[in-house]
C-alpha positions as CSV (number, residue, x, y, z in Angstrom):
1,M,0.4,0.0,0.1
2,K,1.2,3.6,-1.0
3,V,0.3,6.5,1.2
4,L,0.5,10.2,0.2
5,L,1.1,12.3,2.6
6,I,0.1,15.9,2.4
7,C,1.5,18.3,4.9
8,H,3.2,21.6,6.1
9,F,6.2,20.1,6.8
10,W,10.4,21.1,7.7
11,S,12.2,18.9,10.3
12,A,15.9,19.7,11.4
13,Q,16.2,16.5,10.3
14,L,15.7,17.7,6.3
15,T,18.0,20.7,7.4
16,C,21.1,18.3,8.0
17,L,20.3,16.4,5.5
18,L,20.0,18.9,2.7
19,N,22.9,20.9,4.3
20,S,20.0,23.6,4.3
21,K,20.2,26.5,6.3
22,K,17.7,25.8,9.7
23,R,14.7,27.3,9.6
24,K,11.5,27.7,11.8
25,D,9.7,24.4,11.8
26,P,6.4,25.0,11.0
27,S,4.5,22.2,12.2
28,P,6.8,20.2,14.6
29,W,4.1,17.6,15.3
30,I,3.9,16.4,12.1
31,Q,7.7,15.1,13.1
32,E,6.0,13.0,15.9
33,I,3.8,11.8,13.2
34,L,6.7,10.5,10.9
35,N,9.0,9.1,13.8
36,L,6.0,6.8,13.8
37,F,6.8,5.1,10.1
38,E,10.7,5.4,10.3
39,N,12.1,2.1,9.4
40,K,8.6,0.2,9.3
41,N,7.8,-1.7,6.4
42,D,4.1,-1.9,6.9
43,L,3.5,0.1,3.9
44,E,5.5,2.3,1.6
45,L,4.9,6.8,2.8
46,I,5.8,8.9,0.7
47,V,5.5,12.6,2.3
48,L,4.9,15.6,0.3
49,A,5.5,19.2,1.7
50,P,6.8,22.5,0.0
51,N,9.9,23.8,-0.2
52,Y,10.1,27.0,2.0
53,D,14.0,26.6,2.2
54,T,15.1,27.1,-1.3
55,N,11.1,26.6,-3.1
56,R,12.4,23.9,-5.4
57,D,11.9,20.8,-6.0
58,I,13.8,18.1,-4.3
59,F,13.6,14.4,-3.6
60,V,15.4,12.4,-0.6
61,E,14.4,9.4,1.4
62,C,15.6,9.0,5.0
63,N,14.3,6.1,7.5
64,N,12.6,4.1,5.1
65,I,10.3,6.9,4.2
66,K,10.6,9.1,1.0
67,Y,10.0,13.2,0.6
68,Y,8.9,15.5,-2.0
69,L,9.7,18.8,-1.5
70,F,8.3,20.7,-4.4
71,K,8.6,23.9,-5.3
72,Y,5.2,26.1,-4.1
73,S,5.7,29.5,-5.9
74,P,6.3,31.0,-9.3
75,T,9.7,31.9,-9.5
76,I,9.2,35.2,-11.8
77,L,6.2,36.3,-9.8
78,C,8.7,36.0,-6.6
79,R,10.9,38.2,-7.9
80,L,9.1,40.9,-9.2
81,F,8.0,41.2,-5.6
82,Y,10.9,40.8,-4.1
83,P,12.8,44.4,-3.8
84,L,8.7,46.0,-2.9
85,V,8.6,43.9,0.3
86,P,11.0,45.8,3.1
87,K,9.4,48.9,2.1
88,F,6.0,47.7,3.2
89,I,6.6,44.7,5.2
90,K,8.3,44.2,7.8
91,H,9.6,40.2,8.1
92,D,13.0,38.6,8.9
93,D,12.3,36.7,5.6
94,P,11.4,38.8,2.8
95,R,12.0,35.8,0.5
96,K,9.8,34.0,1.7
97,I,6.7,37.0,2.0
98,S,7.4,37.6,-1.8
99,E,6.9,33.8,-2.4
100,R,3.6,34.0,-0.7
101,I,2.3,37.1,-2.1
102,A,2.8,35.3,-5.5
103,N,-0.1,32.6,-4.7
104,L,-2.0,35.2,-2.9
105,L,-2.0,37.2,-6.2
106,T,-2.8,33.9,-8.6
107,G,-4.9,31.9,-6.6
108,Y,-3.0,29.4,-5.3
109,F,-2.5,28.1,-8.9
110,F,0.9,27.5,-9.1
111,P,1.5,24.7,-6.0
112,R,-2.2,23.0,-7.5
113,Y,-0.2,22.9,-10.7
114,R,2.9,21.1,-8.9
115,I,1.0,19.3,-6.5
116,K,-1.2,17.7,-9.2
117,K,1.7,16.3,-11.4
118,I,3.5,15.2,-8.6
119,I,0.5,13.2,-7.5
120,N,-0.2,11.6,-11.1
121,K,3.4,10.4,-11.3
122,I,3.3,9.0,-7.6
123,H,0.1,7.0,-8.3
124,P,-0.5,6.4,-4.5
125,D,-3.4,3.7,-3.1
126,I,-4.2,7.1,-0.4
127,I,-3.7,10.3,0.1
128,H,-3.7,11.9,3.7
129,L,-4.2,15.6,3.9
130,Y,-3.3,17.2,7.3
131,G,-5.1,20.3,7.2
132,T,-7.3,22.0,5.1
133,E,-7.1,25.2,6.0
134,N,-3.2,25.9,3.9
135,P,-3.8,26.1,0.2
136,E,-0.4,26.2,-0.1
137,Y,-0.3,22.4,0.0
138,A,-3.9,21.5,0.8
139,V,-4.9,22.5,-3.1
140,G,-3.4,19.9,-4.4
141,V,-6.2,17.6,-3.6
142,L,-8.7,19.6,-6.0
143,P,-8.0,18.3,-9.1
144,F,-8.9,14.5,-7.3
145,L,-12.0,15.4,-5.2
146,N,-14.8,14.6,-7.3
147,K,-13.1,11.4,-9.1
148,S,-12.5,8.2,-7.7
149,K,-8.9,8.2,-9.2
150,Y,-7.2,8.1,-5.6
151,K,-9.1,7.9,-1.9
152,I,-8.8,10.8,-0.1
153,L,-8.4,10.6,3.3
154,V,-8.1,14.2,5.5
155,S,-7.1,14.5,9.1
156,L,-8.4,18.0,10.8
157,Q,-5.9,20.9,12.2
158,G,-8.7,23.4,12.6
159,F,-11.1,25.6,10.8
160,V,-9.9,29.1,9.5
161,F,-13.6,30.3,8.4
162,L,-13.8,30.6,12.6
163,Q,-10.9,32.9,12.7
164,P,-11.5,36.7,12.6
165,D,-10.8,38.2,8.6
166,K,-7.6,40.5,9.5
167,S,-7.8,44.6,8.2
168,F,-4.4,44.5,5.9
169,F,-5.5,43.8,2.4
170,L,-2.7,40.9,1.8
171,S,-4.2,39.1,5.4
172,R,-7.7,40.1,4.2
173,L,-6.7,38.3,0.9
174,N,-4.7,35.2,2.7
175,H,-8.0,34.7,4.6
176,Y,-10.3,34.5,2.0
177,W,-8.0,32.3,0.2
178,R,-7.7,30.1,2.8
179,V,-11.6,29.9,3.9
180,K,-12.8,29.3,-0.2
181,Y,-10.6,26.3,-0.3
182,E,-11.2,25.2,3.1
183,K,-14.6,25.0,2.7
184,Y,-14.4,23.5,-0.9
185,I,-12.7,20.6,0.4
186,N,-14.1,20.0,3.5
187,E,-17.4,19.6,1.5
188,R,-16.0,16.9,-0.9
189,I,-14.3,14.3,1.2
190,S,-15.4,11.1,2.0
191,Y,-12.8,10.6,4.6
192,L,-12.0,12.4,7.7
193,T,-10.1,11.6,10.6
194,V,-11.1,13.4,14.2
195,S,-9.6,13.9,17.4
196,P,-11.9,12.7,20.1
197,N,-15.2,14.6,20.0
198,G,-14.0,16.0,16.8
199,S,-16.6,14.9,14.6
200,L,-19.0,17.1,16.5
201,Y,-16.8,20.0,14.6
202,F,-17.4,18.9,11.0
203,K,-21.3,20.3,12.3
204,Y,-20.2,23.6,9.9
205,Y,-20.4,21.3,6.7
206,S,-23.5,19.5,5.3
207,N,-21.0,16.9,4.1
208,V,-20.9,13.8,6.6
209,P,-17.7,11.8,5.6
210,K,-17.0,8.4,6.5
211,T,-15.3,9.2,10.0
212,F,-12.3,7.7,12.1
213,E,-11.5,8.9,15.7
214,L,-7.9,9.0,16.0
215,T,-5.5,10.5,19.2
216,P,-3.5,13.3,17.9
217,V,0.4,12.2,18.2
218,T,2.0,14.4,21.6
219,K,5.8,14.8,21.9
220,D,6.5,14.2,25.2
221,P,8.7,16.3,27.1
222,K,9.9,14.0,29.5
223,I,9.7,16.8,32.4
224,N,8.2,16.8,35.2
225,A,7.3,20.4,36.5
226,S,6.2,19.5,39.5
227,L,9.4,19.3,40.9
228,I,10.7,22.6,38.9
229,D,11.0,25.8,40.8
230,K,8.5,28.3,39.5
231,E,9.2,31.6,38.5
232,Y,5.8,32.7,36.7
233,D,1.7,32.0,37.4
234,I,0.7,31.5,33.8
235,V,2.3,30.6,30.9
236,F,0.7,30.7,27.2
237,Y,2.1,29.5,24.8
238,A,0.6,29.4,21.5
239,K,1.0,31.5,18.3
240,V,0.0,35.2,19.6
241,T,-2.8,35.7,17.8
242,K,-6.9,36.9,18.6
243,D,-8.3,33.5,18.3
244,K,-6.0,31.6,20.2
245,G,-7.4,33.7,23.0
246,I,-4.3,36.2,24.2
247,E,-6.6,38.8,24.9
248,E,-8.6,37.1,27.4
249,L,-5.8,35.9,29.5
250,I,-5.0,39.7,29.3
251,E,-8.4,40.5,30.4
252,A,-8.2,38.0,33.1
253,V,-5.2,39.7,34.6
254,I,-6.8,43.1,34.8
255,Y,-9.6,41.8,36.7
256,L,-8.0,39.8,39.4
257,K,-5.7,43.4,39.6
258,N,-8.7,45.1,39.7
259,Q,-11.2,43.2,41.9
260,F,-8.8,40.8,44.4
261,G,-5.4,43.0,43.8
262,R,-3.5,39.8,42.6
263,K,-0.5,40.2,40.8
264,I,-0.5,37.8,38.3
265,S,3.3,37.1,36.2
266,V,3.1,35.4,32.9
267,L,5.3,34.2,30.1
268,V,3.9,34.2,27.0
269,I,5.4,32.2,24.9
270,G,5.2,32.0,20.5
271,F,5.1,34.8,17.7
272,C,3.5,37.1,17.5
273,E,3.4,40.2,14.6
274,S,5.0,43.1,15.2
275,N,1.5,45.2,14.8
276,Y,-0.7,43.0,16.8
277,L,2.3,42.9,19.6
278,A,2.3,46.8,19.6
279,V,-1.4,46.7,20.4
280,L,-1.3,44.1,23.1
281,K,1.4,46.1,24.5
282,D,-0.3,49.2,24.9
283,I,-3.1,47.4,26.5
284,L,-1.1,46.2,29.1
285,I,0.8,49.7,29.7
286,K,-2.8,51.3,30.1
287,A,-3.5,48.5,32.6
288,G,-0.7,49.5,34.5
289,I,0.4,45.6,34.5
290,D,2.7,45.4,31.3
291,H,5.4,44.4,34.2
292,Q,3.1,41.3,34.6
293,F,4.5,39.8,31.5
294,C,7.1,38.4,29.2
295,F,7.1,38.0,25.6
296,T,9.6,35.8,24.7
297,G,8.7,35.8,21.1
298,F,9.0,32.2,18.9
299,I,11.4,29.9,20.2
300,L,13.3,27.4,17.7
301,D,14.5,24.5,19.9
302,H,11.4,23.0,21.6
303,R,13.4,21.8,24.3
304,E,13.5,25.5,25.7
305,V,10.0,26.0,25.6
306,Y,9.5,23.2,27.5
307,R,11.9,24.1,29.8
308,L,10.7,27.6,30.4
309,A,6.9,26.5,30.4
310,S,7.7,24.1,33.5
311,K,8.8,27.2,36.0
312,A,5.1,28.4,35.5
313,K,2.5,27.0,38.1
314,I,-0.3,27.4,35.4
315,M,-0.6,27.0,31.4
316,V,-3.9,28.8,30.4
317,L,-4.7,28.5,26.6
318,P,-8.3,30.6,25.9
319,T,-8.5,29.4,22.5
320,H,-11.7,29.6,20.6
321,N,-11.6,27.1,18.0
322,D,-8.7,24.7,18.4
323,G,-9.3,21.0,18.9
324,F,-7.3,19.0,21.1
325,N,-4.1,21.0,20.4
326,N,-0.8,20.1,21.4
327,T,0.0,23.0,23.9
328,I,-2.9,21.5,25.9
329,R,-1.4,17.9,25.7
330,E,2.4,18.7,26.4
331,A,1.7,21.4,29.5
332,M,-0.9,17.7,30.9
333,L,2.6,15.4,29.9
334,M,4.8,17.5,31.9
335,R,2.0,18.0,34.6
336,I,1.1,21.5,34.0
337,P,-2.6,22.3,35.5
338,V,-4.5,23.6,32.7
339,I,-7.0,25.9,32.1
340,T,-8.5,26.1,28.7
341,T,-12.2,26.7,26.6
342,A,-14.9,24.7,26.6
343,L,-15.3,23.9,23.2
344,D,-16.6,20.4,21.5
345,T,-13.3,18.6,21.1
346,I,-11.7,19.8,24.3
347,T,-14.8,18.8,26.9
348,F,-14.1,15.2,27.0
349,V,-11.1,15.3,28.8
350,N,-13.5,16.1,31.8
351,N,-16.0,12.6,31.2
352,N,-14.4,10.3,33.8
353,N,-11.8,13.0,36.0
354,K,-11.9,16.5,36.1
355,C,-8.4,17.2,34.2
356,A,-8.5,20.7,32.9
357,L,-10.4,24.0,34.3
358,L,-12.5,24.4,31.3
359,Y,-14.6,27.9,30.2
360,N,-16.5,29.4,27.3
361,V,-15.1,31.2,24.7
362,G,-14.2,35.2,26.1
363,D,-15.0,34.5,29.6
364,F,-12.5,35.8,31.0
365,I,-13.5,36.4,35.1
366,G,-14.1,32.4,35.2
367,I,-10.6,32.1,33.9
368,G,-9.6,34.6,36.1
369,N,-11.4,32.9,38.6
370,G,-10.1,29.7,38.5
371,I,-6.4,31.3,38.0
372,I,-7.1,32.3,41.5
373,E,-8.6,28.9,42.2
374,I,-5.5,26.4,41.3
375,L,-3.2,28.9,42.7
376,D,-4.9,29.2,46.1
377,D,-5.9,25.3,46.3
378,N,-2.7,22.9,46.3
379,S,-5.3,19.9,46.5
380,L,-6.7,21.0,43.6
381,N,-3.8,21.5,41.6
382,Q,-2.6,17.6,42.4
383,R,-5.6,16.6,41.4
384,L,-5.7,18.1,38.0
385,T,-2.6,17.3,36.9
386,D,-2.6,13.8,38.9
387,N,-5.8,12.9,36.6
388,A,-4.4,14.9,33.6
389,F,-1.3,12.9,33.2
390,A,-3.2,9.5,33.8
391,L,-5.5,10.1,30.8
392,M,-2.5,11.2,28.9
393,D,-0.7,7.8,29.3
394,R,-4.1,6.4,28.9
395,M,-5.2,8.1,25.5
396,F,-1.8,8.7,23.6
397,S,0.4,6.0,24.1
398,I,2.7,6.0,20.5
399,E,2.1,1.8,20.2
400,A,-1.7,2.4,20.1
401,I,-1.5,5.3,17.9
402,Y,0.6,3.9,15.0
403,S,-1.8,0.7,15.4
404,R,-4.7,2.8,14.6
405,I,-3.3,4.6,11.9
406,I,-2.4,1.6,10.0
407,E,-6.0,0.0,10.6
408,I,-7.0,3.1,9.3
409,Y,-5.2,2.9,6.4
410,K,-6.2,-0.5,5.6
411,L,-10.0,0.2,6.1
412,V,-9.8,2.9,3.6
413,Y,-7.8,0.9,1.4
414,H,-9.9,-2.4,0.9
415,E,-13.4,0.0,0.7
416,M,-11.5,1.3,-2.0
417,N,-10.6,-2.2,-4.0
418,S,-14.0,-4.0,-2.8
419,N,-15.8,-0.7,-4.8
420,S,-13.5,-0.5,-8.0
């Protein structure tokens, strides 16, 4: 069985293999999935991903996995925009921005064409698309959605249409294309994998694909944060955006200061656009709590992220539309008590035992009260961390997840053959 995995991926391992400069890994959890398949022979796995490093077609094989890193943006247009980007956009990689502008202005025609050509060359039995929200690679399945030539399996990562539109022209255009293609793909797929309770998230579409529950792979930080000396009350680690709930966290800290005189220290780890960071800092200064927040920016080394996060007493992520994401799972594995949002894809963690404090989207008062509750009640802190760690240990074993993935591939493959 030949499986083509289409995803958003760049690993430190490939960086070394290709003698390339080190880049930010856009989806480090994808590497955890690929680790399951290394040096295994249950199937032929081929990974297809945009080449963010050089924007060239490259093929490499490593640990029994084949990687096609494809040229994802038209060179001529990129060269046209490259001199203009630094004049209008502040970014540490103007070349990459020019590549994305070229795709935005052409409706992602180029990667769609490139991926179609590669897929027809590979002839996979199954196409497994990780996430429909990023057109830089998701558009590759568009030519095959209404045809029976290849079976397409989708794993959800989130929904762009639930995120707020942006004010900047290019951001609005990006949001338009992402929502358009996300909707088109999600309304036509036949097979879907979801995390526990994740099928409820697909309620936004009339399409009813065959659904397989698949527990997400989680990187184990190998840290017991309960043994680490604390420097912060709260850690927030994720991309720092409105839809991740950073503003609700700030409002909660303001609420605790004004209502109870509590000065809560917060460590914020993650990339934040400079304009948005300026907005957040202005809010903090006006509220008189800027000295209570420490922004690290993006940290490439995940071991350093875990080391810093373990110095906080509580992990707070008031996300608006996530699944049961990496940040929550990693915090639970590190034995950091979690406060997050009562979304359909997260509430299952409290089905049997209380593993986290959950509040409705936007409920900064509830979040604030939850922070005080955990800080002031050691028994609650202990109960949450013990229950959460036990849940992770039971549900997220690597062996069980690998077996489940193989099982899903076989089910799709046999159904495909029986219908042919």
